[in-house]
Legacy VTK file of the C-alpha trace (Angstrom):
# vtk DataFile Version 3.0
C-alpha trace
ASCII
DATASET POLYDATA
POINTS 121 float
106.403 88.494 88.862
103.841 88.243 86.082
103.309 91.390 84.022
99.763 91.910 82.783
98.537 95.144 81.161
101.771 96.905 82.115
101.344 96.104 85.810
103.593 93.812 87.833
101.145 91.708 89.786
102.423 90.109 93.018
103.475 86.489 92.620
102.809 85.306 96.175
99.047 86.018 96.075
96.115 84.042 94.699
95.078 84.845 91.144
91.811 86.602 92.047
93.512 88.922 94.514
96.514 89.603 92.275
94.377 90.655 89.306
92.653 93.317 91.410
95.965 95.221 91.445
95.092 96.278 87.886
93.025 99.481 87.789
89.610 98.614 86.370
89.553 95.000 87.546
87.752 94.255 90.785
86.939 91.010 92.531
84.010 89.935 90.356
85.736 90.829 87.082
88.878 88.974 88.197
86.787 85.853 88.806
85.217 86.170 85.332
88.644 86.595 83.698
90.050 83.512 85.418
86.947 81.468 84.587
87.151 82.479 80.911
90.882 81.704 80.829
90.187 78.326 82.530
92.568 79.037 85.422
91.747 77.928 88.968
91.147 80.875 91.332
93.060 79.337 94.227
96.349 78.896 92.312
98.997 81.452 93.215
100.479 83.638 90.477
103.921 82.042 90.806
102.393 78.679 89.841
100.793 79.958 86.615
102.195 78.528 83.394
103.087 80.681 80.382
99.990 79.443 78.542
97.752 80.455 81.457
99.355 83.910 81.626
98.816 84.377 77.894
95.157 83.361 78.213
94.668 85.772 81.121
96.357 88.599 79.170
94.007 87.962 76.280
90.940 88.095 78.551
92.129 91.227 80.363
92.809 92.934 77.025
89.110 92.874 76.187
88.328 95.378 78.989
89.011 99.103 79.310
91.677 99.261 82.022
94.563 101.311 83.418
95.526 104.497 81.534
92.653 104.376 79.074
90.109 104.001 81.887
91.739 106.744 83.981
91.591 109.186 81.070
87.970 108.205 80.382
87.064 108.982 84.009
88.883 112.343 83.859
87.056 113.269 80.646
83.712 112.414 82.286
84.533 114.615 85.288
85.658 117.459 83.007
82.394 117.194 81.055
80.407 117.533 84.292
82.411 120.626 85.258
82.017 122.179 81.785
78.236 121.852 81.692
78.039 123.310 85.194
75.789 120.686 86.744
75.594 120.116 90.492
78.149 117.279 90.468
80.506 119.346 88.327
80.318 122.297 90.706
81.004 120.021 93.680
84.029 118.566 91.828
85.305 122.081 91.143
84.929 123.108 94.804
86.434 119.869 96.126
83.338 118.933 98.122
81.504 115.588 98.393
79.224 114.877 95.422
76.587 112.457 96.576
74.529 114.297 99.148
76.733 113.868 102.211
76.625 116.450 104.989
79.657 118.725 105.227
79.152 120.419 108.592
81.002 117.798 110.644
82.564 115.224 108.343
83.893 115.007 104.761
87.492 115.642 105.775
88.735 113.400 102.957
87.356 115.747 100.297
87.796 119.065 102.129
91.350 118.403 103.328
92.993 119.469 106.570
91.007 121.856 108.766
91.629 125.554 108.209
91.174 127.365 111.520
89.237 130.625 111.452
90.269 133.423 113.823
87.821 134.838 116.423
85.336 131.984 116.164
84.557 132.113 119.922
81.657 134.060 121.497
LINES 1 122
121 0 1 2 3 4 5 6 7 8 9 10 11 12 13 14 15 16 17 18 19 20 21 22 23 24 25 26 27 28 29 30 31 32 33 34 35 36 37 38 39 40 41 42 43 44 45 46 47 48 49 50 51 52 53 54 55 56 57 58 59 60 61 62 63 64 65 66 67 68 69 70 71 72 73 74 75 76 77 78 79 80 81 82 83 84 85 86 87 88 89 90 91 92 93 94 95 96 97 98 99 100 101 102 103 104 105 106 107 108 109 110 111 112 113 114 115 116 117 118 119 120
């Protein structure tokens, strides 16, 4: 298993897919990293040489990823809650932020249904 940015990436997957296991690196960024490191996208991680891994580590190091990115996101959310804007209030209440309806759906944000007594009539 190759270890990049403190993450063990799976060795039996292609390079593009394996790099997406790192928080902050998606499909397009993984392709850019491999292109800059001059590594073929279709080669599996187990077939990478030490020089290729070092080049990929160097390219990945230029981005904000993993713990630093997570803390940055949390600080942004906290800022929204502190200034009391609409998005911050929705974060605080655990409701969807981007204009979705909440009458029927949004179970992911609201959690398991809480039944209310005497709702018939």
